C-alpha positions in Angstrom: -2.3 15.7 17.5 -4.3 12.5 17.2 -1.5 11.0 15.1 1.2 11.8 17.7 -0.9 10.2 20.5 -1.1 7.0 18.4 2.7 6.9 17.9 3.4 7.6 21.6 0.9 4.9 22.6 2.5 2.4 20.2 6.0 3.1 21.6 4.7 2.4 25.1 3.1 -0.9 24.0 6.3 -1.8 22.1 8.2 -1.4 25.3 5.8 -3.4 27.5 4.7 -6.2 25.2 7.4 -6.5 22.5 10.6 -5.6 24.4 9.7 -6.7 27.9 7.6 -9.7 26.7 4.6 -9.1 29.0 1.7 -11.2 27.9 -1.1 -9.9 30.2 -3.8 -8.1 28.2 -1.5 -8.1 25.1 -4.2 -9.1 22.7 -6.7 -6.8 24.3 -4.5 -3.7 23.8 -3.6 -4.9 20.3 -7.3 -5.0 19.4 -7.8 -1.6 21.1 -5.1 -0.1 18.8 -6.9 -1.8 15.9 -10.1 -0.1 16.9 -8.3 3.3 17.1 -6.9 2.8 13.6 -10.4 1.9 12.3 -12.0 5.0 14.0 -9.4 7.4 12.6 -9.8 6.1 9.0 -13.5 5.3 9.2 -14.7 8.7 10.6 -12.3 10.9 8.6 -13.8 13.7 6.5 -12.3 14.8 3.2 -8.8 13.5 4.1 -7.0 12.2 1.0 -7.6 13.4 -2.5 -8.8 9.9 -3.6 -11.3 9.9 -0.8 -12.8 13.1 -2.1 -13.1 11.5 -5.6 -14.6 8.3 -4.2 -17.2 10.3 -2.3 -18.1 12.4 -5.4 -18.4 9.3 -7.5 -20.6 7.6 -4.9 -23.2 10.3 -4.9 -23.0 11.3 -8.6 -22.3 8.1 -10.5 -22.9 5.0 -8.4 -25.9 2.9 -9.5 -28.7 1.6 -7.4 -29.7 -2.1 -7.4 -32.6 -1.3 -9.8 -30.1 0.0 -12.4 -27.8 -3.1 -12.4 -27.2 -5.0 -15.5 -24.3 -7.1 -16.8 -23.1 -4.5 -19.2 -22.7 -1.5 -16.9 -21.2 -3.6 -14.1 -18.7 -5.9 -15.9 -18.3 -4.7 -19.5 -18.6 -0.9 -19.8 -17.5 0.3 -16.4 -14.1 2.0 -16.0 -14.0 1.1 -12.3 -13.3 -2.4 -10.9 -16.5 -4.5 -10.7 -16.2 -5.6 -7.1 -15.9 -2.0 -5.9 -18.9 -1.0 -8.1 -21.0 -3.7 -6.6 -19.9 -2.8 -3.1 -20.7 0.9 -3.4 -24.0 0.1 -5.2 -24.9 -2.1 -2.2 -24.0 0.7 0.2 -25.9 3.3 -1.7 -29.0 1.1 -2.0 -29.0 0.1 1.7 -27.8 3.3 3.4 -27.4 6.1 0.8 -24.4 7.3 2.7 -20.7 7.4 1.7 -19.8 7.7 5.4 -21.1 4.1 6.0 -19.3 2.7 3.0 -16.0 4.5 4.1 -16.3 3.2 7.6 -16.9 -0.4 6.5 -13.9 -0.3 4.2 -11.7 1.0 7.1 -13.0 -1.8 9.3 -12.4 -4.6 6.9 -9.0 -3.4 5.7 -7.6 -2.8 9.2 -9.0 -6.0 10.8 -7.3 -8.0 8.0 -4.0 -6.1 8.2 -3.8 -6.3 12.0 -4.7 -10.0 11.9 -2.0 -10.7 9.3 0.7 -8.8 11.1 -0.2 -10.5 14.4 0.2 -13.9 12.9 3.3 -13.3 10.8 5.5 -11.1 13.0 7.4 -11.6 16.3 6.9 -8.0 17.5 3.3 -7.1 16.5 3.3 -3.6 18.0 6.4 -2.8 16.1 4.7 -4.0 13.0 1.6 -1.8 13.4 3.9 1.2 14.1 5.7 0.6 10.8 2.3 0.1 9.1 1.1 3.4 10.6 4.2 5.2 9.4 4.2 3.9 5.9 1.1 2.1 4.5 -1.7 3.3 6.7 -2.3 6.6 4.9 -2.3 5.1 1.4 -4.6 2.2 2.2 -7.1 4.1 4.3 -7.0 7.6 2.9 -6.2 7.2 -0.8 -6.2 3.9 -2.7 -9.3 2.3 -1.2 -9.9 -0.2 -4.1 -6.3 -1.4 -3.9 -6.7 -1.7 -0.1 -9.6 -4.0 -0.6 -7.8 -6.0 -3.2 -4.8 -6.4 -0.8 -7.0 -7.4 2.0 -8.6 -10.2 0.1 -5.1 -11.4 -1.0 -3.9 -11.4 2.7 -6.9 -13.5 3.6 -5.8 -16.0 1.0 -2.1 -15.8 1.8 -2.1 -18.7 4.3 -3.6 -21.0 1.6 -0.9 -20.0 -0.8 1.7 -20.9 1.8 -0.1 -24.2 2.5 -0.4 -25.1 -1.2 -4.2 -25.1 -0.9 -4.6 -23.5 -4.2 -8.3 -23.9 -4.7 -9.1 -21.8 -1.6 -6.3 -19.4 -2.5 -7.7 -18.7 -6.0 -11.1 -17.9 -4.5 -9.6 -15.0 -2.7 -7.5 -14.1 -5.8 -10.7 -13.7 -7.8 -12.2 -11.5 -5.1 -9.0 -9.5 -5.0 -9.0 -9.0 -8.8 -12.6 -7.7 -8.7 -11.4 -4.8 -6.6 -8.1 -3.9 -8.4 -6.4 -5.1 -11.5 -2.9 -5.0 -9.9 -4.1 -8.2 -8.1 -3.8 -10.0 -11.5 -0.2 -10.6 -10.5 -1.4 -12.9 -7.7 -2.6 -15.4 -10.2 1.1 -16.4 -10.8 2.3 -16.6 -7.2 2.0 -20.4 -6.9 4.6 -20.6 -9.8 7.1 -18.1 -8.4 6.9 -18.5 -4.7 10.2 -20.4 -4.6 12.0 -17.3 -5.8 14.7 -16.1 -3.5 16.3 -12.7 -2.9 20.0 -13.1 -3.6 22.8 -11.6 -5.7 21.1 -12.7 -9.0 17.8 -11.0 -8.1 19.7 -7.8 -7.1 21.4 -7.8 -10.5 18.1 -8.3 -12.1 16.7 -5.3 -10.3 19.5 -3.1 -11.6 19.0 -4.5 -15.1 15.2 -3.7 -14.8 15.9 -0.1 -14.2 17.8 0.4 -17.5 15.2 -1.7 -19.4 12.3 0.3 -18.1 14.2 3.5 -19.1 14.3 2.2 -22.7 10.6 1.4 -22.9 9.3 4.4 -20.8 9.1 6.6 -23.9 7.2 3.9 -25.8 4.0 4.1 -23.8 2.0 5.6 -26.8 3.0 2.7 -29.0 2.0 0.2 -26.3 -1.4 2.0 -26.1 -1.8 1.7 -29.8 -1.4 -2.0 -29.6 -4.3 -2.2 -27.1 -6.3 0.0 -29.5 -5.9 -2.6 -32.2 -7.0 -5.3 -29.8 -10.2 -3.2 -29.2 -9.2 -2.6 -25.5 -9.9 1.1 -25.6 -10.2 1.5 -21.9 -6.7 0.1 -21.4 -5.4 2.4 -24.2 -6.9 5.4 -22.5 -5.4 4.6 -19.1 -1.9 4.1 -20.6 -2.0 7.3 -22.6 -3.3 9.1 -19.5 -0.5 7.9 -17.4 2.1 8.6 -20.0 1.0 12.2 -20.4 0.6 12.8 -16.7 3.0 14.9 -14.7 2.3 12.8 -11.7 2.5 9.3 -13.2 4.2 9.8 -16.5 7.8 10.1 -15.3 10.0 11.9 -12.8 12.0 14.9 -13.8 15.1 13.2 -12.5 15.5 9.9 -14.2 19.2 9.7 -13.9 21.4 6.8 -12.7 22.3 9.1 -9.8 18.7 9.2 -8.8 18.4 5.5 -9.1 21.4 5.1 -6.7 19.7 7.4 -4.3 16.5 5.4 -4.4 18.4 2.1 -4.2 20.1 3.3 -1.0 16.9 4.6 0.6 14.2 2.2 -0.5 15.9 -1.0 -1.6 19.1 -1.5 0.4 17.4 -1.3 3.9 15.1 -4.2 3.1 18.0 -6.3 1.7 19.7 -5.8 5.0 16.6 -6.8 7.0 16.1 -9.8 4.7 19.7 -11.0 5.4 19.2 -10.6 9.2 16.0 -12.5 9.0 17.5 -15.3 7.1 20.1 -15.6 9.8 18.0 -15.3 12.9 14.4 -16.0 11.9 14.7 -18.2 8.9 11.6 -20.3 9.5 9.4 -17.1 9.6 10.7 -14.9 6.8 12.3 -16.9 4.1 8.9 -18.0 2.7 8.2 -14.4 1.7 11.2 -13.8 -0.5 9.3 -13.7 -3.7 6.9 -11.0 -2.3 9.8 -8.9 -1.0 11.3 -9.2 -4.5 8.1 -8.0 -6.1 8.1 -5.0 -3.8 11.7 -4.2 -4.7 10.9 -4.6 -8.4 8.0 -2.1 -8.0 10.4 0.4 -6.4 12.9 0.1 -9.2 10.3 0.5 -11.9 8.9 3.5 -10.1 12.1 5.4 -10.7 11.2 5.6 -14.4 7.4 5.2 -14.4 5.8 6.4 -11.2 2.6 4.5 -11.7 4.5 1.4 -10.7 4.3 2.9 -7.3 1.0 1.0 -7.1 2.9 -2.3 -7.5 5.3 -1.5 -4.7 2.5 -0.3 -2.5 0.6 -3.5 -2.9 3.5 -5.5 -1.6 4.9 -3.1 1.1 3.2 -5.1 3.9 5.8 -7.9 3.4 8.9 -5.7 3.7 7.2 -4.5 7.0 7.2 -8.1 8.1 10.9 -8.5 7.3 11.7 -5.3 9.1 9.7 -6.1 12.2 11.2 -9.6 12.5 14.7 -8.2 12.0 14.2 -5.8 14.9 13.1 -8.7 17.1 16.7 -10.0 16.7 18.3 -6.6 17.6 19.3 -7.5 21.1 20.6 -10.9 20.1 23.0 -9.4 17.6 26.5 -8.9 19.1 28.0 -6.8 16.3 27.6 -3.1 17.1 28.3 -2.3 13.5 25.3 -4.4 12.4 23.1 -2.8 15.0 24.2 0.7 13.8 23.4 -0.4 10.2 19.9 -1.5 11.3 19.3 1.9 12.9 20.5 3.7 9.7 18.2 1.6 7.6 15.4 2.6 10.0 16.2 6.2 9.4 16.0 5.6 5.6 12.6 4.0 6.2 11.4 7.1 8.0 12.9 9.4 5.4 11.1 7.5 2.6 7.7 7.1 4.2 7.3 9.8 6.9 9.5 12.4 5.2 7.2 12.4 2.1 4.6 14.2 4.1 6.9 17.2 4.6 8.3 17.5 1.0 6.8 20.0 -1.3 4.7 18.7 -4.2 6.2 19.8 -7.6 2.7 20.3 -8.9 0.7 22.1 -6.3 3.5 23.3 -4.1 1.9 21.9 -1.0 3.1 19.3 1.5 1.4 16.0 1.6 0.8 16.6 5.3 -2.0 19.0 4.4 -4.1 16.1 3.2 -4.3 14.5 6.6 -3.6 17.3 9.1 -5.5 18.8 10.7 -7.8 15.9 11.2 -11.4 16.3 10.3 -14.3 14.0 11.1 -17.7 13.2 9.7 -19.5 14.5 12.7 -18.4 18.1 12.5 -17.5 18.1 8.8 -15.1 21.0 9.1 -13.3 21.9 5.9 -9.7 23.0 6.1 -9.0 26.0 3.8 -5.5 24.9 2.7 -6.6 21.4 2.1 -9.5 22.5 -0.1 -7.2 24.7 -2.1 -5.1 21.7 -2.9 -8.1 19.7 -3.9 -9.4 22.5 -6.1 -6.0 22.7 -7.8 -6.1 19.0 -8.8 -9.8 18.8 -9.7 -9.5 21.9 -11.9 -6.8 20.4 -14.1 
């Protein structure tokens, strides 16, 4: 029920502060909601399959300070160096995964809340969309990527202000926590990219291109083997052979059309509305919106590209939030209906996934987060543990 209370509270604050425009105690209640988000994520217990893996690695494999050397931190490790150093610090100082988990939740949510407050017109709408879409992934699953995204968001304003020295400091920190952040190295060169008809055509072309190369993962892996990059080769082969990341059963054009309507079309609508009503706010993020859409398209053939779209999802949330800030200024009833339909698509894609059955374990994603368990009682849910045992025994 804790999740329902959060949503109901956010609807109330949306009405008071976003819709009615009340300013009294707005920042106070925004920060209180941030604390609630931190507490839910920081004090969770065995919620999210990646969290269970991280905890196991923390106690079984993480090094103490006395065991540090250049080789096992930067050269031989199969985990990103920044995360290794962080968990080593936590293990040496506290010896507790719960502390490490809480500090990650604190850092990630403070950064995300700060970013959304500064870059959206309706901040409570923004954190509701964040809660419904990205909150679970960043706080319960992909913690290393969450840290990488947070460092990038800290450097975002320097990217926009063309202060590239400061920007690249945060880029380096971001890369230390997840390799997907390597893309941020090139952002100063592509930030003038706009979402238009040409980019939409490119997205469609990308779908067919990735279909062609999808079956060539082993050959790509062999190339990395020749280059003596065995770790990269191992990861590529692992993803290619994985039922989860190697490819969907339905890789048809019809499935692409379905994904285009549900996961791409809504954000194109919101981007068009933003460019008409909030040009000075949203147009600067076109290249980031495009990268998110590209990640969605590539995911239709190779699901591991989900990590790419996930990394940039915060920016479509900005577009969507600012588009809804214009809802009552729009005179066209048809356009208003279209916005509401796009909102339904958003909920179907991000909230609906919790109720769909997994093709592997046969469980619903919801079981990984409900019922809520905390580190104080440490209660284990029987159904959730069955799911974890299924994946860990493979």
